[in-house]
C-alpha positions as CSV (number, residue, x, y, z in Angstrom):
1,X,18.7,-7.5,14.0
2,X,19.3,-9.1,17.4
3,X,16.5,-11.0,19.1
4,X,14.4,-9.2,21.6
5,X,13.5,-11.0,24.7
6,X,9.7,-11.0,25.0
7,X,9.4,-12.9,28.2
8,X,8.4,-10.4,30.8
9,X,6.1,-11.9,33.4
10,X,4.2,-9.2,35.2
11,X,5.1,-8.6,38.8
12,X,2.4,-9.0,41.4
13,X,3.6,-5.8,43.2
14,X,5.3,-2.7,42.0
15,X,9.0,-2.8,42.6
16,X,10.4,0.7,42.7
17,X,14.0,-0.4,42.6
18,X,13.4,-2.6,39.5
19,X,11.4,0.2,37.9
20,X,14.1,2.8,38.4
21,X,16.7,0.3,37.0
22,X,14.6,-0.4,33.9
23,X,14.0,3.3,33.3
24,X,17.7,3.9,33.4
25,X,18.2,1.0,31.0
26,X,15.5,2.4,28.7
27,X,17.2,5.8,28.7
28,X,20.6,4.2,28.0
29,X,19.1,2.3,25.1
30,X,17.4,5.4,23.8
31,X,20.9,6.8,23.6
32,X,21.9,3.9,21.4
33,X,18.9,4.8,19.2
34,X,20.2,8.4,18.9
35,X,23.7,7.1,18.1
36,X,22.2,4.9,15.3
37,X,20.4,8.0,14.0
38,X,23.6,10.1,14.1
39,X,26.1,7.6,12.8
40,X,25.3,7.8,9.0
41,X,25.0,11.6,9.3
42,X,28.5,11.8,10.7
43,X,29.7,10.0,7.6
44,X,27.8,12.4,5.4
45,X,24.8,10.2,4.5
46,X,22.0,10.9,4.6
47,X,22.4,14.7,4.3
48,X,20.1,16.4,6.9
49,X,17.9,18.9,5.3
50,X,14.2,19.8,6.0
51,X,11.9,17.3,4.2
52,X,10.2,18.8,1.2
53,X,6.9,17.7,2.7
54,X,7.2,20.2,5.5
55,X,7.1,23.1,3.1
56,X,4.1,21.6,1.4
57,X,2.3,21.3,4.7
58,X,3.0,24.9,5.6
59,X,2.0,26.2,2.2
60,X,-1.3,24.2,2.3
61,X,-2.2,25.3,5.9
62,X,-1.4,28.9,5.1
63,X,-4.1,28.9,2.4
64,X,-6.6,27.6,4.9
65,X,-5.5,30.0,7.6
66,X,-5.9,33.0,5.2
67,X,-9.6,32.3,5.0
68,X,-10.1,32.3,8.8
69,X,-7.7,35.2,9.6
70,X,-8.9,37.5,6.9
71,X,-12.1,38.3,8.8
72,X,-11.8,39.2,12.5
73,X,-15.4,38.3,13.2
74,X,-15.0,34.9,11.5
75,X,-11.8,34.2,13.6
76,X,-13.5,35.2,16.8
77,X,-16.5,32.9,16.1
78,X,-14.1,30.1,15.5
79,X,-12.4,30.7,18.8
80,X,-15.7,31.0,20.6
81,X,-16.9,27.7,19.2
82,X,-13.8,25.9,20.3
83,X,-13.9,27.5,23.7
84,X,-17.5,26.4,24.2
85,X,-16.7,22.8,23.3
86,X,-13.9,22.8,25.9
87,X,-16.2,24.3,28.5
88,X,-18.9,21.7,27.9
89,X,-16.2,19.0,28.3
90,X,-15.0,20.6,31.5
91,X,-18.6,20.7,32.9
92,X,-19.2,17.1,31.9
93,X,-16.0,16.0,33.6
94,X,-16.9,18.0,36.8
95,X,-20.3,16.4,37.0
96,X,-18.7,12.9,36.7
97,X,-16.3,13.8,39.5
98,X,-19.2,14.7,41.6
99,X,-20.8,11.3,41.1
100,X,-23.4,12.4,38.6
101,X,-24.2,10.7,35.3
102,X,-22.9,12.9,32.4
103,X,-23.2,12.3,28.7
104,X,-19.9,12.5,26.9
105,X,-19.2,15.6,24.9
106,X,-17.9,13.4,22.1
107,X,-17.3,9.7,21.6
108,X,-14.8,7.8,19.3
109,X,-16.0,5.9,16.3
110,X,-16.9,2.3,17.2
111,X,-14.4,1.2,14.6
112,X,-11.5,3.1,16.1
113,X,-9.3,0.4,17.6
114,X,-7.1,2.9,19.4
115,X,-9.6,3.4,22.2
116,X,-11.0,-0.1,22.7
117,X,-9.5,-0.5,26.2
118,X,-12.4,-0.2,28.8
119,X,-10.4,2.3,30.9
120,X,-10.7,5.0,28.3
121,X,-14.3,5.2,29.5
122,X,-14.2,4.0,33.1
123,X,-11.2,6.1,34.2
124,X,-12.2,9.8,34.5
125,X,-8.7,11.1,33.6
126,X,-8.4,9.0,30.5
127,X,-12.0,9.7,29.5
128,X,-11.2,13.5,29.8
129,X,-8.0,13.2,27.8
130,X,-9.8,11.2,25.1
131,X,-12.6,13.7,24.7
132,X,-10.2,16.6,24.7
133,X,-8.3,15.0,21.9
134,X,-11.4,14.1,19.9
135,X,-12.9,17.6,20.2
136,X,-9.6,19.2,19.1
137,X,-9.3,16.8,16.1
138,X,-12.9,17.5,15.1
139,X,-12.3,21.3,15.3
140,X,-9.1,21.0,13.2
141,X,-11.0,18.9,10.6
142,X,-13.9,21.5,10.5
143,X,-11.4,24.3,9.9
144,X,-10.5,22.7,6.6
145,X,-14.0,21.6,5.7
146,X,-15.6,25.0,6.3
147,X,-12.8,27.1,4.7
148,X,-14.5,28.7,1.7
149,X,-12.7,29.5,-1.5
150,X,-10.1,26.9,-1.1
151,X,-9.5,24.9,-4.3
152,X,-10.4,21.2,-4.2
153,X,-6.8,19.9,-4.4
154,X,-5.6,22.2,-1.6
155,X,-8.6,21.2,0.5
156,X,-7.8,17.5,-0.1
157,X,-4.2,18.0,0.9
158,X,-5.2,20.0,4.0
159,X,-7.6,17.2,5.1
160,X,-4.9,14.6,4.6
161,X,-2.3,16.6,6.6
162,X,-4.7,17.3,9.4
163,X,-5.5,13.6,9.6
164,X,-1.8,12.7,9.8
165,X,-1.1,15.3,12.5
166,X,-4.1,14.3,14.6
167,X,-3.3,10.7,14.2
168,X,0.3,11.4,15.4
169,X,-0.7,13.4,18.6
170,X,-3.4,10.9,19.7
171,X,-3.1,10.2,23.5
172,X,-2.9,6.5,22.6
173,X,0.6,7.1,21.3
174,X,2.2,8.2,24.6
175,X,3.0,6.2,27.8
176,X,1.3,8.5,30.3
177,X,-1.9,8.9,28.4
178,X,-2.5,5.4,27.2
179,X,-4.0,3.3,30.0
180,X,-3.0,0.0,28.5
181,X,0.6,1.0,28.1
182,X,0.7,2.6,31.5
183,X,-0.6,-0.6,33.1
184,X,2.0,-2.7,31.3
185,X,4.7,-0.3,32.3
186,X,3.8,-0.5,36.0
187,X,3.1,-4.3,35.9
188,X,6.5,-5.0,34.2
189,X,8.4,-2.4,36.2
190,X,9.3,-0.6,33.0
191,X,10.6,-3.8,31.3
192,X,8.4,-3.0,28.3
193,X,10.2,0.3,27.7
194,X,13.6,-1.4,27.8
195,X,12.5,-3.8,25.2
196,X,10.8,-1.1,23.2
197,X,13.9,1.2,23.1
198,X,16.1,-1.8,22.1
199,X,13.8,-2.4,19.1
200,X,13.8,1.3,18.3
201,X,17.6,1.4,18.2
202,X,17.6,-1.8,16.0
203,X,15.0,-0.4,13.6
204,X,16.9,2.9,13.2
205,X,20.1,1.0,12.6
206,X,18.3,-1.2,10.0
207,X,17.1,1.9,8.3
208,X,20.6,3.4,8.2
209,X,19.7,6.4,10.3
210,X,16.0,6.4,9.4
211,X,13.3,4.7,11.4
212,X,12.2,1.5,9.6
213,X,9.3,0.3,11.6
214,X,9.1,-3.5,11.7
215,X,5.6,-4.7,10.9
216,X,6.4,-8.4,11.0
217,X,8.9,-10.8,12.4
218,X,11.2,-11.7,9.5
219,X,12.9,-14.7,11.1
220,X,10.6,-17.3,9.6
221,X,9.7,-15.4,6.4
222,X,12.3,-16.0,3.7
223,X,11.6,-15.5,0.0
224,X,12.1,-18.9,-1.7
225,X,11.9,-20.8,1.6
226,X,8.6,-19.8,3.4
227,X,7.1,-17.6,0.6
228,X,7.3,-17.7,-3.2
229,X,7.8,-21.4,-3.1
230,X,5.7,-22.5,-6.1
231,X,8.0,-24.7,-8.2
232,X,9.4,-23.1,-11.4
233,X,12.4,-21.7,-13.2
234,X,13.7,-18.4,-14.4
235,X,14.0,-18.9,-18.2
236,X,15.0,-15.5,-19.3
237,X,16.5,-12.3,-17.8
238,X,17.5,-8.8,-18.9
239,X,18.4,-5.6,-17.1
240,X,14.8,-5.0,-15.9
241,X,13.2,-8.3,-15.3
242,X,13.5,-12.1,-14.9
243,X,10.8,-14.2,-16.5
244,X,9.6,-17.2,-14.5
245,X,7.8,-20.2,-15.9
246,X,6.1,-22.4,-13.3
247,X,6.2,-26.2,-13.3
248,X,2.9,-27.7,-14.4
249,X,0.8,-29.6,-11.8
250,X,-1.7,-31.2,-14.2
251,X,-1.4,-33.6,-17.1
252,X,-3.1,-31.1,-19.5
253,X,-3.1,-27.3,-19.5
254,X,-5.0,-24.5,-21.3
255,X,-3.4,-24.0,-24.7
256,X,-3.1,-20.2,-24.2
257,X,-0.5,-19.4,-21.5
258,X,-1.0,-16.7,-18.9
259,X,1.5,-13.8,-18.5
260,X,1.3,-11.9,-15.2
261,X,2.7,-8.3,-15.1
262,X,3.1,-7.3,-11.4
263,X,3.8,-3.8,-10.2
264,X,7.4,-2.7,-10.0
265,X,6.5,-0.6,-7.0
266,X,6.2,-3.8,-5.1
267,X,7.5,-7.4,-5.5
268,X,5.6,-10.0,-7.5
269,X,5.4,-12.5,-4.6
270,X,2.3,-10.9,-3.3
271,X,0.7,-13.3,-5.7
272,X,2.8,-16.2,-4.4
273,X,2.9,-15.9,-0.6
274,X,2.4,-19.1,1.4
275,X,1.1,-22.0,-0.7
276,X,-2.4,-21.8,0.7
277,X,-2.6,-18.1,-0.3
278,X,-0.8,-18.2,-3.6
279,X,-2.7,-17.1,-6.7
280,X,0.1,-18.3,-8.9
281,X,0.0,-21.8,-7.4
282,X,-3.8,-21.9,-7.6
283,X,-3.6,-21.0,-11.4
284,X,-1.0,-23.7,-11.9
285,X,-3.2,-26.2,-10.1
286,X,-6.1,-25.3,-12.4
287,X,-4.1,-26.3,-15.5
288,X,-2.7,-22.9,-16.6
289,X,0.8,-22.4,-17.9
290,X,1.9,-19.4,-15.9
291,X,4.7,-17.0,-16.7
292,X,5.4,-14.1,-14.3
293,X,7.6,-11.1,-14.7
294,X,9.9,-10.5,-11.6
295,X,11.1,-6.9,-11.9
296,X,14.6,-5.9,-10.8
297,X,15.1,-3.8,-7.7
298,X,16.9,-1.0,-9.6
299,X,19.9,1.0,-8.6
300,X,21.3,4.3,-9.8
301,X,22.7,2.7,-13.0
302,X,19.1,2.0,-14.1
303,X,17.9,5.5,-13.3
304,X,17.5,6.4,-16.9
305,X,15.2,3.5,-17.7
306,X,11.9,4.9,-19.0
307,X,8.3,3.7,-19.2
308,X,9.1,2.8,-22.8
309,X,11.9,0.5,-21.6
310,X,9.6,-1.1,-19.0
311,X,7.1,-1.9,-21.8
312,X,9.7,-3.2,-24.3
313,X,12.0,-5.1,-21.9
314,X,9.0,-6.2,-19.8
315,X,5.7,-7.5,-21.3
316,X,6.7,-7.2,-24.9
317,X,9.9,-9.2,-24.4
318,X,8.1,-11.7,-22.2
319,X,5.6,-12.4,-25.0
320,X,8.4,-13.1,-27.4
321,X,10.1,-15.5,-25.0
322,X,6.8,-17.2,-24.3
323,X,6.3,-17.7,-28.0
324,X,9.7,-19.3,-28.3
325,X,9.1,-21.6,-25.4
326,X,5.5,-22.7,-26.1
327,X,5.0,-21.9,-29.8
328,X,1.9,-19.8,-28.9
329,X,1.8,-16.3,-30.4
330,X,-1.0,-15.1,-28.1
331,X,-1.2,-15.1,-24.4
332,X,-3.7,-14.3,-21.6
333,X,-2.4,-11.4,-19.6
334,X,-3.0,-10.1,-16.1
335,X,-1.7,-6.8,-14.6
336,X,-1.7,-5.8,-10.9
337,X,-1.9,-2.1,-9.8
338,X,0.7,-0.1,-11.8
339,X,1.6,-3.3,-13.6
340,X,-2.0,-3.2,-14.9
341,X,-1.5,0.4,-16.1
342,X,1.6,-0.7,-17.9
343,X,-0.3,-3.7,-19.4
344,X,-3.1,-1.4,-20.6
345,X,-0.6,0.9,-22.2
346,X,1.1,-2.1,-23.9
347,X,-2.3,-3.3,-25.2
348,X,-3.0,0.1,-26.7
349,X,0.5,0.2,-28.2
350,X,0.0,-3.3,-29.7
351,X,-3.4,-2.2,-31.1
352,X,-1.9,0.8,-32.8
353,X,0.8,-1.4,-34.3
354,X,-1.9,-4.0,-35.3
355,X,-0.1,-6.8,-33.6
356,X,-2.3,-9.6,-32.2
357,X,-0.4,-11.0,-29.3
358,X,-3.1,-11.0,-26.5
359,X,-6.2,-13.2,-26.1
360,X,-7.5,-11.5,-23.0
361,X,-6.5,-9.0,-20.3
362,X,-7.2,-9.1,-16.6
363,X,-6.6,-6.2,-14.3
364,X,-6.3,-6.5,-10.5
365,X,-7.0,-3.1,-8.8
366,X,-5.5,-1.2,-11.7
367,X,-6.3,2.2,-13.0
368,X,-6.3,3.5,-16.6
369,X,-8.1,6.7,-15.7
370,X,-7.0,8.8,-12.7
371,X,-9.9,11.3,-12.3
372,X,-11.0,9.5,-9.1
373,X,-7.6,8.2,-8.1
374,X,-8.2,8.7,-4.4
375,X,-5.8,9.7,-1.6
376,X,-2.6,9.3,-3.6
377,X,-3.6,12.5,-5.5
378,X,-2.6,14.3,-2.3
379,X,1.0,13.8,-3.4
380,X,0.5,14.9,-7.0
381,X,0.8,18.4,-8.3
382,X,3.3,20.3,-10.3
383,X,5.2,21.6,-7.3
384,X,5.5,18.3,-5.6
385,X,6.4,16.4,-8.7
386,X,9.1,18.9,-9.6
387,X,10.6,18.7,-6.1
388,X,10.5,14.9,-6.3
389,X,12.2,14.9,-9.7
390,X,15.0,17.1,-8.3
391,X,15.5,14.6,-5.5
392,X,15.4,11.6,-7.8
393,X,17.9,13.2,-10.2
394,X,20.5,13.3,-7.3
395,X,20.1,9.6,-6.5
396,X,18.9,8.2,-9.9
397,X,16.1,6.4,-8.2
398,X,13.3,7.0,-5.7
399,X,14.1,5.0,-2.6
400,X,11.6,2.4,-1.8
401,X,11.2,3.6,1.8
402,X,9.6,6.9,0.5
403,X,7.0,5.1,-1.5
404,X,6.3,2.7,1.3
405,X,5.8,5.5,3.8
406,X,3.4,7.2,1.4
407,X,1.3,4.0,1.2
408,X,1.5,3.5,5.0
409,X,0.3,7.1,5.5
410,X,-2.9,6.3,3.7
411,X,-3.7,4.1,6.8
412,X,-1.4,5.6,9.3
413,X,-3.2,4.4,12.4
414,X,-3.1,0.8,11.3
415,X,0.3,0.7,9.5
416,X,2.3,3.2,11.5
417,X,1.0,4.2,14.9
418,X,-0.3,0.8,16.0
419,X,3.2,-0.6,15.5
420,X,4.8,2.4,17.3
421,X,2.6,1.7,20.3
422,X,3.0,-2.1,20.2
423,X,6.7,-2.2,19.4
424,X,8.3,0.7,21.2
425,X,5.8,1.4,24.1
426,X,4.5,-2.1,24.9
427,X,7.8,-3.7,23.9
428,X,6.0,-6.4,21.9
429,X,7.7,-7.4,18.7
430,X,5.3,-8.2,15.8
431,X,4.5,-11.8,14.9
432,X,5.5,-13.4,11.6
433,X,2.9,-12.2,9.0
434,X,3.7,-12.8,5.3
435,X,1.6,-10.0,3.9
436,X,3.1,-7.3,6.2
437,X,6.6,-8.7,5.5
438,X,6.0,-8.3,1.8
439,X,4.6,-4.8,2.5
440,X,7.9,-3.8,4.1
441,X,10.0,-5.3,1.3
442,X,10.2,-2.1,-0.6
443,X,11.6,-1.5,-4.1
444,X,13.3,1.5,-5.7
445,X,12.0,3.1,-8.8
446,X,14.1,4.5,-11.7
447,X,13.8,8.3,-11.8
448,X,12.9,8.5,-15.5
449,X,10.2,5.8,-15.3
450,X,8.6,7.2,-12.1
451,X,8.5,10.8,-13.4
452,X,6.8,9.7,-16.6
453,X,4.2,7.7,-14.7
454,X,3.4,10.5,-12.2
455,X,3.1,13.1,-15.0
456,X,1.3,11.2,-17.7
457,X,-1.0,9.2,-15.4
458,X,-1.7,11.0,-12.1
459,X,-1.0,14.6,-13.1
460,X,-2.2,14.9,-16.7
461,X,-4.4,11.7,-17.0
462,X,-3.2,11.1,-20.6
463,X,-3.9,7.4,-21.0
464,X,-7.7,7.5,-20.9
465,X,-7.8,10.8,-22.8
466,X,-5.9,9.3,-25.8
467,X,-3.0,11.8,-25.6
468,X,-0.4,9.5,-24.0
469,X,2.7,8.9,-26.2
470,X,4.7,5.7,-25.6
471,X,7.6,4.7,-27.9
472,X,6.6,7.5,-30.3
473,X,3.2,6.0,-30.5
474,X,-0.1,7.8,-29.6
475,X,-2.1,5.4,-27.4
476,X,-5.9,4.9,-27.7
477,X,-7.6,2.5,-25.3
478,X,-10.7,2.4,-27.5
479,X,-8.6,0.4,-30.0
480,X,-8.1,-2.3,-27.4
481,X,-10.7,-4.9,-28.4
482,X,-9.6,-7.9,-26.4
483,X,-12.0,-9.1,-23.6
484,X,-11.2,-7.5,-20.2
485,X,-11.8,-8.8,-16.7
486,X,-11.5,-5.7,-14.6
487,X,-11.3,-6.4,-10.8
488,X,-11.7,-3.6,-8.2
489,X,-11.8,-3.9,-4.5
490,X,-14.4,-2.2,-2.3
491,X,-12.1,-0.7,0.3
492,X,-9.2,0.2,-1.9
493,X,-7.3,3.4,-1.0
494,X,-4.9,3.1,-3.9
495,X,-7.1,2.2,-6.8
496,X,-10.6,3.2,-5.7
497,X,-13.4,1.0,-6.9
498,X,-15.2,4.0,-8.6
499,X,-11.9,4.9,-10.4
500,X,-11.6,1.3,-11.8
501,X,-15.3,1.3,-12.8
502,X,-15.0,4.7,-14.5
503,X,-11.9,3.4,-16.3
504,X,-13.7,0.4,-17.7
505,X,-15.6,2.5,-20.2
506,X,-12.5,3.5,-22.1
507,X,-11.7,0.0,-23.5
508,X,-13.0,-0.8,-27.0
509,X,-13.9,-4.4,-26.3
510,X,-16.2,-6.3,-23.8
511,X,-15.4,-5.6,-20.2
512,X,-16.5,-7.6,-17.2
513,X,-16.2,-5.4,-14.1
514,X,-16.1,-7.3,-10.8
515,X,-16.0,-5.8,-7.3
516,X,-14.4,-7.8,-4.6
517,X,-14.8,-7.3,-0.8
518,X,-11.9,-5.9,1.3
519,X,-9.0,-3.8,0.1
520,X,-6.2,-3.5,-2.4
521,X,-4.4,-6.6,-1.2
522,X,-6.8,-8.8,0.7
523,X,-9.5,-8.3,-1.9
524,X,-7.2,-9.7,-4.6
525,X,-5.3,-12.3,-2.7
526,X,-8.4,-14.2,-1.5
527,X,-8.1,-17.9,-2.2
528,X,-11.4,-19.9,-2.5
529,X,-10.4,-22.3,0.3
530,X,-10.5,-19.4,2.8
531,X,-14.2,-18.8,2.3
532,X,-13.7,-15.1,3.0
533,X,-15.3,-11.9,1.7
534,X,-17.5,-11.8,-1.4
535,X,-17.7,-10.2,-4.8
536,X,-20.3,-8.4,-6.9
537,X,-21.2,-8.6,-10.6
538,X,-23.3,-6.3,-12.8
539,X,-23.0,-6.2,-16.6
540,X,-24.0,-2.5,-16.7
541,X,-20.8,-0.4,-16.6
542,X,-21.6,2.5,-19.0
543,X,-22.4,5.9,-17.5
544,X,-23.1,4.6,-14.0
545,X,-21.8,5.6,-10.6
546,X,-20.5,2.9,-8.3
547,X,-23.4,3.5,-5.9
548,X,-25.9,2.9,-8.7
549,X,-23.9,0.0,-10.0
550,X,-24.1,-1.6,-6.5
551,X,-27.9,-1.2,-6.4
552,X,-28.4,-3.7,-9.2
553,X,-25.3,-5.9,-8.6
554,X,-25.5,-9.6,-7.6
555,X,-23.6,-10.6,-4.5
556,X,-21.6,-13.8,-4.5
557,X,-20.0,-15.3,-1.4
558,X,-16.4,-16.2,-1.3
559,X,-13.5,-15.6,-3.7
560,X,-13.7,-14.1,-7.2
561,X,-11.0,-16.5,-8.5
562,X,-13.4,-19.3,-9.7
563,X,-15.5,-16.6,-11.5
564,X,-12.4,-15.4,-13.3
565,X,-11.4,-18.9,-14.2
566,X,-14.8,-19.6,-15.7
567,X,-14.5,-16.4,-17.7
568,X,-11.1,-17.3,-18.9
569,X,-12.0,-20.9,-19.8
570,X,-15.0,-19.5,-21.8
571,X,-12.7,-17.5,-24.0
572,X,-10.4,-20.3,-25.0
573,X,-11.1,-23.7,-23.5
574,X,-8.7,-25.8,-25.7
575,X,-6.2,-27.9,-23.7
576,X,-2.9,-29.4,-24.6
577,X,-0.4,-31.7,-22.8
578,X,1.4,-30.0,-20.0
579,X,4.5,-28.2,-21.1
580,X,8.1,-28.6,-19.9
581,X,9.6,-25.6,-18.3
582,X,11.9,-23.8,-20.7
583,X,13.1,-25.1,-24.0
584,X,16.3,-25.9,-25.8
585,X,16.4,-22.3,-27.0
586,X,15.5,-21.0,-23.5
587,X,17.1,-23.3,-20.9
588,X,16.4,-22.6,-17.2
589,X,18.7,-20.1,-15.6
590,X,17.9,-20.7,-11.9
591,X,15.1,-21.9,-9.7
592,X,12.1,-19.7,-9.0
593,X,11.6,-17.2,-7.5
594,X,14.9,-16.1,-8.9
595,X,17.5,-13.7,-7.7
596,X,16.0,-10.3,-8.7
597,X,13.2,-10.6,-6.1
598,X,15.7,-11.2,-3.3
599,X,17.5,-7.9,-3.6
600,X,16.3,-5.7,-0.7
601,X,16.4,-1.9,-0.7
């Protein structure tokens, strides 16, 4: 991407000639954006066809509409209610124009950052537009909420789709109905729109005909240079993963090494961002021999790789390599998100085979039961999975951009529309932010593996029910007797805290359930030095809801990392001299973070 000039000192007076010139430039640059969109289509890729999601939206809304349109009186009542709300708004606006005090018909949530600008309230036009939008959004949400006879899954999908549509049409997303953007446009004589259209063209070009919204400035964020810099070596690799061993930072280390199994949906360096945020570096500094799996970013040739393959060529192979390097037959393990689901499956497989390879298991925001799996269930039913499987069969993989968009849609105002406004309307490129850079560093998923995961976990919930078969082996989590540290995060949209709590009961050994403040990422990546957030503990995890668990939980300020270390040390405190990286049998291949993690989708 070319650099975007951010220097645009506001003019003291409006310059009509400069404004007209900049609008012309913006229109010209928008043509470049259109050309970037059309170019790959002229070459036959991507093939333009209606997204499968559109059909799903129409089908879902049709079921809701059937309820309201099947009864004339019901439909008329609905129209009357909406009309009255609009009339009340009009009356309130008229009284304000006459100089009277008038209570707003509706107000935004205090937490809604889209409408923080004072002019949303002080300016009568923007206040009217805001209230009109909020009333319409509320009416649309109530349509779904009050539609009787709609099954829970359809209702959940409808609620999600309504939220996406209302988020997209918010007045804050348009130049003429966003006071902050309008002020900037006039003050800079339209310079913001020139810069914004330039970034839009660049982002469409970067996405090869699809808009790839930049969430962070990538210029000073390079894996292996500014991030993922903890010293170590790749000591083994196969088709699916590289195994990294990190250089010790202490004279002695815990005898039992730690194997971290990250998600393959994202890259492992979320646990090794900048040094002050790095969980991996912190573990090394505490005297732990750390090994981390770095999954490959797969292409079509790996599309047939299965969940079985990920277990065998991932954690099971890693355990064998660690034994050859350290002489230790057993390891501490940690799994993040879907990496935790794979780890739990591996533990159940090992238990069924009566192989003792693991001393403990730690799960970071990972689910083993999907009854309460949260907003991602919106994307999971037989029709949607079948459609996705047909699309994946063509390519061999699920493109990382599709999964990234699904995650971003869970918080679309924060992760999509705020950047649309900032980047393309205000013309302000984002700053360098390691977490958001990682978030946009998407990975592909092999078709066979992803299909198995969606069906066996999200759709059929087989792991916790004891009906999941992996490598011709029936898995039973009750046979997993190793101690478990099960971390959930309070504001998690991907692995909800109540889902993780409910899943704790399926393990056969002792489980320490810990709830961290914040969400799926910040609640996990929370170094003690930051002094941020808090965590809660409560030993009672059987037959209890999250709300009841919280009533008797003890709150602790700061990071959960020291609590985990104390738990780990209590299981196996023996220490040995620090180990060299690799061995004669497993010599280092390349420096950490390795080459697999640097492959971008």
